[in-house]
N, C-alpha and C positions, 0 to 999 in steps of 0.2 A: 449574670452579665459576662462572666469570663469566657462563655461559649460564643459570644456574639462574633461574626465575621471581621469585624474591625481589629480584632486582636490580632489577626494575622500580619497587619502591617503596623502595629503599635510601635514597634522599635524605630521603624523608618519615619514614623510621624513624629515621635518625641525627639528624635534626632535632628529632623527636619525643622522643628521649632526651634531647638537649641542654636543650631548652626546658620540657619537662613532667616532673612528679613521677611521673605514672603512664602507662603506654601499654599497649593492648590490641592485639595482632596476631592475625589469623585468616590462616592461609596454608595452602593445600591440601597433601597429602601430597606430599612430593619437591620442595617449593618452596626448600628451602634454609634454613629458619627456626632449624632446631638446629645448624647448622653455618656457612653463610656469614654470616649476620647476627652472632652473636658474634665471628666471627673479624674482621669489618669493626670492629665496636666496639673491638676490642683493637688493631687494626692503626692506626686513626686516634684512639685514646687519647681517645674520646669522654668518658670519665669517668677521673678520676685515680686513684681508689682502686681497690680489688679488685672484680672482677665474679664473682657466685656464680650458677651456673645449676642450678637443681632438676630432676632427672630422675627420673621415677617408678620406673625399673628399673634394676638394677646393669649389666646388660649393655649398655644403651643408653649409660650415663654412661662406662663404660670405653671403649667403641668410638668415641663422639664425642671424647673426650679424644685417643685416640690418632689418630684421624683429622685433627683440627685441629693437633696437634703436627706430625704429617708435613706438613701444608700449610705450616708455618712453618720446616721444615727442622729440627725440633728433636726432642729426646726428650720423652716425658711425663714432667711433673714440673718442667719449665723454665717457659716462660710460661704454658703450659696444663697443668693437673694435675686430679687427681681424688680424691674421698674417698668410699669406701663402707664399709659395715660390715666391719670387720676388715681393711681395705686402705687405705693412703693414699700416694699419689704427688704431693707437692707439694713447693716448696722455697721460698726467700725470695724468688726470681725471680717466682714463680707470681702471675699477674695474673688468670687466669681459672680458677676453680675448679668443676668439674662435682661436684654432691653428690648423695647419694640417701639412702634407708632411714632417714629422720629425722635425718640429720647436720645438716641445715639448723636443725631445732629446738633439737638440742643446742647448736649455735653460736649461737642467739638467747638460751637460757636462760643460756649461761655469759657473754654479753656482750650484755645487752639493747639496748645503743646501737650495736652492729655496728661498732664503731670500725674504721676501715681499709677498710670495705666500702660503695662507693658505689651499686652497683646489683644488684638480686637479680631474676633471670629465672626465672619458673616456665614450664618448658616443658611440652608435651603436657598441659596443664592439664585438658582433658576428661577425663582418666582418673579423676580426683576422687578420688584417694588421701587417705586421713586425713592423712597428712603434709603434703600439698600444701595441704589446707584449713586445718590448724593452722597451717603456715608463713605463709600469705597473711593469716590473721586476725591473728597477732603481728606480722607486718610492718606492716600498717595500723595497727595501734596505736602501733607504734613511730614510724612516720612522722607520725602525729598529735600524738603526746606528747612524743617525744623527738628525733626527727630529721626535720626539715621538709625536709632536703636528700637524703635517701634516695630513690633511684628504684626504681621496681618496674615490670617489664615482665609482663605475663601472655599467654602465646600457644598456640595450638592449631590444628589443622586443622578441628575441629568444635567451636568455643565456642558456649556458652548466651550469645550476644551481650546480649540484654536483660538477663539476670539478672546477669550481669557488670558491664554499664553501671549498674544500679541500685546495686550494691555499690561501683563506682568511678566515680561520676557525672563527675568532673573528668579522666578518662583520655582521652587522644588515642587514637581508633580507626583502625588502618590494616588494609586488607585486601589480600592479595595472591592473584591468581588462579595456579591450577595450570599444568601443562604443556599444550601443545596436543595432545600425542599423543592420538588416541582411543582409548577402550577399548570393545570389543564385548562386550555383554552377553549371555549364554544363561542360560535357566533350565531346570533339569531337576528339579522338585520330586519328592520320595520319594514313593512309594506306601505304602499303609497297613502292608504287613507287610515293607517293604524294610529292611534293616539299612545303616546310612549308609556304614558303612568298606567294604563289599563294593561298593557302588555307586560310591562314591568311586574305590575301585582300579581299577574297570571304566572310569570316564572318564578317569582319568591314564593308563592304558595306551593309549587312544584318542588322547589328545592328544598324548602324547610321540611317537607313530607319524606322525600327520598335521601336526603344527605344529614350528615351529622355536623355540630359545629354552629358557630354563629355567622351571621350574613351582614355584610356592609354593602348598601347601595348608594351610588353616586347619582345625584340629580342636580339640574341646572340651577334651581332657585328654591326659596323658602315656600313659594305657591305651590310647586309641584310635590314639594315634601308633604304638605298638608293634604294634597289630594290623594298621594299614594298612602298616607297614614288611614285615611277613612276607608280605603279599599282593602285594609290588611285585617280585617276584624275576624275573618274565618281561620287564622292561623293556629297551629295546634296549641293547646293551653299552656305548655311550657315555654312560650316564646314571648318576650316583651318587645315592643316597638318602641325605639327611642330615637327622636330627631336630634340632629345635631347641626347647629349652625351658630354663627358669630352673635346674634343678637338675643341668644337664649341665656337665663340665668346661670351662673357659675354651677349652682346645684344640678340644673338640668343637663349641663354639659357634662359633668363629671358622671351622670347617671349613664350617659351613652358610652363613656370612656372606660369606666370600671369594669372589673370582671362580674360576670353574672352569677348571681347565687347559686350554690350547688344544685343541680338538677333542673337549672333553667338554662335557656338560651336566649339570644337577642338578634333583632334585626335593626341595624342602625342605619337610619335615613339621612344622608348627609350631602351637604354642597361640597365643594373643591377644598373646603377647609380641612377635610381630612386626608387630603392627598399626602401630605408631608408632615413631618415633626411628631405627630401625635402617634402613639401606640394604643390602638383599641383592642382590648384583651379579647382572646377568644376567637378573633375572626379567622375562618378558613375559606368563606366564599364571598367573592365579589360580583355584583351585578352592576355594570357600568353602562348608563345612558349613552355615554360618549358626548355628552352635551355640557355646556358652561355658559353662564350669563356675564358677559363683559360690558364695563362700561366705556364707551367711546366719546370722547369730547368733541363737540362740533364747533371749530373754531369761528365759522360765521356767525352761529346764532349764540354762542357761549353757553350753550345748553349740553347736557351730557345725554347720551342715547344708549339705551341698554338693550344689547344685542345678544340673542341666544345663538350660539354658535357650536361648531364641532370642536372638540379638544385637540391640542396638538399631540403627535406620537408620543412625546416624553410624558404628557400627562397621562395618557393612557398607560404608559410604562410604570407611573408611580402607582396609579389606582390598583393596577393589577398585582404590584408588589405587596399589598396588603393581605393578600391572600396565601401567601407561602410562607408566613413567619413563624408557625408553630408546628406545623406538618404539612403534608402535600395538600395543595389547596386547587380551588376552582375560580376560574373568572369566566363569567358569561358577559358578552359584549353585546349589545344591541344593534350593532353595525357590522359591517362585513370588513375583511382583511384589506380589500381594495380600497374602500371607503377610508379607512386608517391610513394608508400608505400613500393616499392624496393629500394627506394634511401635512403642514409643515413640521419638522422635528420638533422644534421649541416655539412656545407662544411668542407673540410680539411683547417687548418690554413696555411697561406701564408708561415709561417715559415718553414713548412716541405717540401715544394716544389717549393722553389725560390732560386735564386742568393743570397747568404749570405755574399757577400764581404762587403756591408755595414754594416752590423751587425757586422761582425768580426772588422771591423775598430773602431766602437763604443766600443765593449768589450775591445779591446787593449786601447784605450783612458781612459777607465774606470778602467784599471788596472786589469781585470778579464781575465786570461789566459785560464781558463776552464770556458765554459758556464754554467756548471752545479752548479757552485758556486751560481747562481742567482735562484730565484723562478720563474717558468715559467709554464703555463699551457701545453704547449709543449716545451720540451727541445730541442734545435736546433739540428738536426742530425749531429753526429760526422763526417761522410763522407762529408757532404756538407760543414762543418766548414774548414775541412782540404783542400778541393778543394777552397774555397774562399780565404783561408791563402796563398795558392801556388800563385794563382794570384796576391795577393797584395804584396808577395815577388817578384814576376816578375816585378811588377809595381815599385819596390822600395820604398814601404811605410811601409812594415813590415820588420824586420829582422828575422833570422833563429830561434830566441827565440820567436817569434810571438810578438814582440814590436815594438812600432811604431818607425821608423828610424826619424832622422831630418826632412828629407823630407815628412815623413808620418805625423808628428806634424804640419808641415806646412799646408798640404793638408786638414788635418781634420779641421782646423778652418775655412776652406771656407764653409763647410756644404754642399758639393757636392757629387754625386755619385763618387766613387773612381777613376774610369777611368778619368772622367772629371778633377776632382782635381790633378790627378798626371800630366795630360797634362800642366795644368795652372803653376804648381809649376815648372815643369822642363822647361817649356818655359821662366819662370821668371829667373831661373839659366842659361839658355842658352843665355838670353837676354843681359848678360853682354859682350859688344863688338860686339853686333849684332844690326842690324837697328830696330827700334820701330815697323815695321810692323809684326814681329813675335808675340809681345804681342798682339796688336790690331787682329791680324788674330785669335790667340787662344782665346781671350775674345768672338770674334764673334762666333767661333766654338762653345764654351761653352754655349752660350745663345741659337743658333740654335738647339744644341742638345736637349734641354729641351722643344723646340716647333717645332717639326718636321712637315714638310708640309706633306699632304696626297698625295699619288700616285706620288711621286717624288723619283726616284731610284738614280739619280746621285747628290749627296750632293753638287757639285760645282755649281748647278743650283741655290740652294737656297742662296749660298755665293753670287753669282752675283746678285741674286734679291735684297739681303740685301742692297748691296753695292750701287745699283741703285736706293733705296729707293722704290722698287717695292713688297717687301715681303708681303705676306697675313698678317702678325703679325709684321709688321714693327716696330710699336711703343713698343710693349711688348719686343720684342728682343733686340732692342737698349737700352731700360730702363734697363733690364737684364744686357745686357754687361756693361754699366755704373756702376751699383751696385757692379758688381764683380770688376770691375777696382778699384773702391774706396776700396774695401776688400783688394786688393793687393797692394794699395798705388801706382797706375798707372794712367795714363790717356788713354781713348778710343776714337778713331774717326773713322768713317767710312771711311774716305779718307785715312787712314792708313792702311786698310786691304788689303793684297797682297794675291791675289788668287792663286798665285803659291806656297804659302808656306802652303796652306789649308792641302793637303794630308800629308805633313811633321810634322805638329803639331797633326794630327789625328793618325798619328803612334805612338806617345808617349802614346796617351790614348788606342790604340788597338794594340800593338806590336804583339800580338797572332793572329791578325785577318789580318795581311798584306798577300795578297794572289797573288800566282803565276800562271799564266795561264798554264793549262796541255796541251793545243794545241792551234792551231790557229782558231778553229773552235769550235762551240758548247756551249762558255761561261762557261766552266769547269774550276774550280780553286782549288789549293791546298793552305789551309790556313798553316799560320806558326805553329799553334797548332797540325799540322799532320792530319787534318780533311778535308773532301771535301766539297765543296760548289759551287752552279752554279747561273749564272744570265740569266735570258730570253735572247734567240737567237736574238730577234728583239731589244734588248737594244744596244745602242751604246757602253756601257761599256763592252759589251761582247768581244770586239775586243781589249780590254786593255791587256797588259802584264803583269801588276801588277796592283792590287787594295789595297785600305784600305777599310775593310768591317766594316760597323757601325752596321748595324742590320740585322739579317738574322734569318730564323726560318726554323725549322727542319719539315718537313711534313712526309708522308707515304714513300716517296721516300729515296733512300739512301743518297743523298746528300742534305745539306741545301739549301734552296732558299734564294738568296741575295735580301734584299727589300731596302736597303741603303747602298750605297758605294761611292768611288770616285777615280778617275784614279790616280796612283802613278807612277813619274818618279823615278825608283830605283836608277839611277844615281845621281841625286840631293839629294836623302834620304842619300846616301851614302857619298856625299861630305859634307852634313849639319849635319850628325850625325855619323862620322866614328866609334867612341868607342862602337856604338851599334851592329856593325857587328864583327863576329868572323871569325879569319883565323884560320885554321886547317889542319892538315895533316890526310888523311884517306886512309886507305888501306883496301880493302875488296874483298871478292869474289863475282863475279857478275855471279849469276846463269844462267842468260839469254845466255850471250857470253860463258860462262864455263871457264871463266879465271879471274886472279886476276887483280884488277884495284887499281893504286896507285895515288892519286890525292892530290892536294892542294886546298882546298876549301874556298871560302868566303861565309858565311853564316849569314842569320838573322833568329834566332831560328833554326826552321826544315827545313828552305828553302835553297837550294843551289843556290847563285845567280850567282857565277862564279866558274869554275873549270879548274885546269891545271894539265896536266900529270906530274908525278914524275918519277925521274930515277928508275932503278930497286930496289925493295924494299930489306932491310935486312931481315936476318931470323927471327928476333924479330916481324918486320912488317908483314912478311908473317904468322906467328902464330897468330898475332893478328887478321888478315882479317880471318883465319880459325875458330878461336874462335868467330868471330861476326858472320859468317855463321852458325855456331852451335847454337848460341844463337837465330837467326830468325829461323831456321829450327827445333829447339828442339833436345832433346837427341836422338831421334830416328833415327836422321841421321848418327849416329855413329854405329859401327859394334858390335852389342852385341851378342857374343856367349853364348852358353848355361851356361858355366862356369862363365862369367861375370854377366849374368842375375841370376844366382843362387847365386852368391855372393852379389849382391846388395839387394836381398830379405833378405838374412841373416842379413846384415848390419841393414837394416831397422827394422828388427824384434828385433836385440839387442838393437837398440835406444828405442824401446817401451817395452821391457820386462827388461831391466836392465839401467832404466834411471839414476842411480846415476852415471855411468861410464862416462868418457868425449869423448863421441862419437861426431865427426863433423856431420853436417846435411847432410842427404842423399835424402831428397825429392828432386824432378825434379827441384822446384824453386830454393832451395838453391845450387844444383849442377850447374845450369845454370849460378847463380850468381857468383860462385866460381870457374869457369872454369880455370883462371889462376893459381889456387892452384893445382889442381889435373890433369888436362888434359895437360895443355901447357908444362909441362916438358916432356912429351912422344910425342910431336910433333917435336922434332929434325929430321930434314931431310925429313919431309912430306910437300911437296910443292904443293899439290893440293887437291881437295875434294875426288878424287878417292883414293888418298892414304891414307885417313882417316881410311879406313878398315883395315890398317896395325897395327893401334894402339891397344895394348893389354890393354883392359879395366880393365881386372882382376888385373893385376900388378898395372895400374894407381890407382884403387880404394884402393887396399892394401896399397900403398904408403901414399895414403891420410889418410887413417885410421890412420897410425902411430904406433910407438912404444909406449906402450907395448900391445896396443889392438891387434895389427896384429898378436901378439904371442899367446893372449888368445882366439880370436875368434873362432878357431878350436875345443878348449876344452869347450868353453861355448855353442857354437852353431855348433856341429859338422856336416860335411856334410853327414856322413853314420853313420850307427848302425850296429854293428856286432852282428849277431843271435847267438843262442846257437848251431846251426848247422855250425857256422864258416864262412856263407856266409855274404857278407856286402849288405845291402840296403840302398839307397839314401833317406834322410829325406826331405820331401817338405816343404819349408817355404814360407808363404804367409802373407803379412802384414795384421794385423786386424784379423787373423785367428790362430787357434792352428796348431802346426805342424804336419804332416801326414806322416806315414810310411806304405807303401803298402807291405805286406807280406803273404805267403801261410801259411794257419791256421796251417798246420802241422809242419811248423817251429818254432811255439811258444808254442808248446804243453810242458807243466811242468812250463811255465812260470806264476807266481803270480801276477805280477805287470806290468803296461806298463812303457816304458822307460821315463825318463825325460830330458830336456834340460835347459838352462838358469840357471845354478847353482840350479836345481831342481825346480825351479818355474813354468815351463811349462811342462805339461804331453803331450808326443806324442800320437795322436790319431792313433790307429791300423786300417788301412783299411785290414781286413782278407778277403783273396782271396781263391778260390776254386783251386783244382790242375791245371784247365785251366786257371789261373789267371783272374778269374772273380770275382768282388767284391760281398763279402757275408754279411759282417757286418762291421760297424764302431765302435769302443770302446775305451774307454780310462780308463776302469777298466776291466781287465782280469779275475781277481778271480770272479766278479759279472757275467761275461759272462759265463765262464765255468761252475757255479752252476746254471745258469738260460736259456738263449737263446740258448746255445749251443746245448741242447736236440733237439730242433725243426730243427736245422741246419742239425745236425747229420741224423735226419730221412730222410731229402730230399737229402742229399749227398751221404748216404750210397749206396742208390739204384743207383745213377747217376754215382759214382765214386766206384765200389765194389773193385777195385784193391788197393785202398788207405786206410790207417788206419783210423778208426773213434772209438777211445777208448770209453768206458763208463767214463772213470775219466781222462779226458785231463790234468786236473790241475797236475797229477802226472804221466804223460806219457812221454816218452823221446821224445824229438823234433827230428824231422827227415825230410829229402828230399826223402825218399825212400819209395817203395810200400809194400804191405804186404809179398810179395815173400821174401823180405830181411828179415822181422822178423821170418818166417817160416823155414828158412835154419839152 
C-alpha cells in the first residue's frame, strides 16, 4: 500500500484534517483514497473520536472493511467495522465504521449531535446517491449549528469541484494524481443493427486469446450479463467467467473480486457496481459497453421507468481507470470518441429523478418543512417533494402540515422504506385483538421486499418458499425478519406466517397499487391511483380479478408492465380492513349510454368495487351530475354564443388591465373549479346534456361577476365605440393583446387621438379599412399616421377609389361615410 499514489499527498491530507473542519479530496481510481487514507487516519490517531465513512454500496462497504482489518492484522469488528442494512459488525473497540444504505442518516436522526464521532467521510461522492446528499446536507447543518468541532471530508475520483467548492467554500482542497501506468484506448463503435452483447462477446474472445491478464466488462444490467455469459463458452480453458452485481450472494461476489488461482485468469461481467471503491484483482483489460440502466421516477404516474442510457464522461473515466492499476492496460470502448464527448461530464444526481418519499420523511423528522432551508448541491425538486408528501399523507405517515403523524413517528424509527414501515406499523395497530399470524406475515413480507427473487412475478411463491425453508436467501431473510421483530418488540416465527394474509398486509403498503382487472382476458389492470398496468398473458396472475402490485416499470408502451404482484381476494380485504373502503353516492352523466346514472358505490381509492342503482335522483343530484360532465369534457361542451365568448374575453382583459379590482378568476381552470358558484344556479330545470345548450352563459358570467363590477364593466371595457359619424363599431378584446377597432378610414377623419379603454390605460388599436372594408393600416397613434404614412396610402387609394374623399389634411377633415358627390352638392 505504501506505493499508492495517495501517499504523495498524505502529509497535506493529514494536516488538512487536523487543521480544517472541511476537506475535499479528488483522487483518481486506484489512488488509495478509500483504503490507505482512512487507515493512516486511524493509525496516526488524527482525531480522537470515531470516524464514520459513508459508502454508496454494500458490497464496497464490506470489502473495504475486510481489507483494512486485514492490513491491521485484525478481524472485522475490532478497530474497523461496518454497518449495512441487516448486518452489523462493530464492537466497543471500533474506531472506523464504514456505513451505507441510509445508516448514516439513521445515526444522525437518533443523535443529531453525533456524540463520540469526530470525522465523517463521504466516499465516492460523485455517485450522488440520495443518502449521500441528505447525509452531507444534515452534517453541514450540524457543523454550523451544533458541532463546530465536527470534521467533514468529501472525496471522489470525479468530483464536481466548482459546485462542491460553492457548497463548502471554507474547505481545504487536495488533489492526488493517479498511477503512471498508461492505458491504451481502442474504439469500436457499434453499427446500426449490431447487438452489443454479440459484439462484446466477439471482442472478449479476441482479447483473451491475444492479450495477457484478466478482463473486466461493463454491461448495463443483469439480463445482459447473463446473455453475455452464455456466449462466452469458447474462451481459453484457463479463463473463468465471473458475474458481479448487487443481487449476488457474498460468496459469488467474492469470487469475482478475489485474485484468480495461480495459472488462471478471469473475465468479470459487471454492472456499474464495479466502477468505484472495489479493487478487482488482476484486471488489465476493460471492455466498456458505454451503457447503464437508470431508474427515473415519473411524477405523473408514481411509477419508476427503467431507461438504458449512455454513461457520462466521468463514468467512462472511472471504468477505464480499472485497466491501469497493476501494469499498462487496455480499454476497449464500444462507442466513438465523439459519442463520449457529447455526453455530460457527470451523471445527474439521484435526487433530481427519483422517488423522494424517504427524503420527505427524513426532512419531516429533522423538522425541516422546506427543503431549501438546508444546503444542497442540488435542491430537491419541489414537484417531486409535493408528490412524495402526497403519498406519505395517503399512507398516514404525514399530516396536512407535512409533519409526522404518531404513526409516522413510529414508522420513522424503523429506518425502512416508507411503504414497508407504514405496513408494519399499521399491522401492529391492527394486531390488537387479531391473531399473531398478521405480524409474522407482515415481518416476512418486509424482509422479502428487501431481498426480491429474480424472475419471480407472483410474490406468493416467495412467501411459500420462505415458509418451506427453500428460499434462495433463506438465512438473510429470516435474520432480517427477526431483527425487525426485535425493533417492534414482538416475536417472529416462520410457522406463524399465514399465506392468506400476505396480500392483505401488502395492501397496507401499496394502497395506490391495488389493481382491478379491466377484462377477463389480456392481463390488463386499472390501479387504484388511476393509471393502467398489465401482466404478461402467459402469467397465471393474468387471470386474477384483483392484484396488489409491488413492482412495475413503465416502458415505451402506454401501460406499465407488472414485474411483481400477488393475487388479492377483495372480499377478504373488505372484511379485514372495512374502514379503508369508502361508501359514496355518485350521480353522473354516462356519455356512452347518453343518460344519467345514480349509484351507491363501494370504493378503494379510485377503484369501484361494488355499485348499486339508486332511486330517481333529486334536482340537486342532477345538477351535480351535469357539472361532473362539464368538468370532464371541458368548458367547450357548453353553448358559447358570440355574446358569451365576447363577454368572457372582456372579463379576462379586465382582470389583466385593472388588477386592483376584485375580479373573480375567469381562466378555464378556475371556471371549471368553481362551476357550483357560477353555472349551477342556471341549471334549474336542465335534465340532460342536450339541454345544456339552453343555459345563458352571458347571464351566468355577469351574475358571477357580481355587483358593482357588473355595473362598471360596460364603462371600463365597452362593447362598442361610437364614431364621429354616429355609427357604432364593436371593439375586439383578446387576452394578452391590445383591443382592436376596425373602421373605414374616412370615418375617423378629423380625429387626433385613438380611443382608450380600461380607465385610459389601454389605447385601442385602429385597424383602418378601405371603402371596400379591406385592412389598410394598424395604428394606435392617429396624429402620427395622418402626418406620415397616410400620404402613401392616399396615393394608392385615390386611384383605386376615386369616388371617395382622400383629403390632403385628413387631421382636419370632417369624418364621413359619404362619397365625393355628397361634398360637391
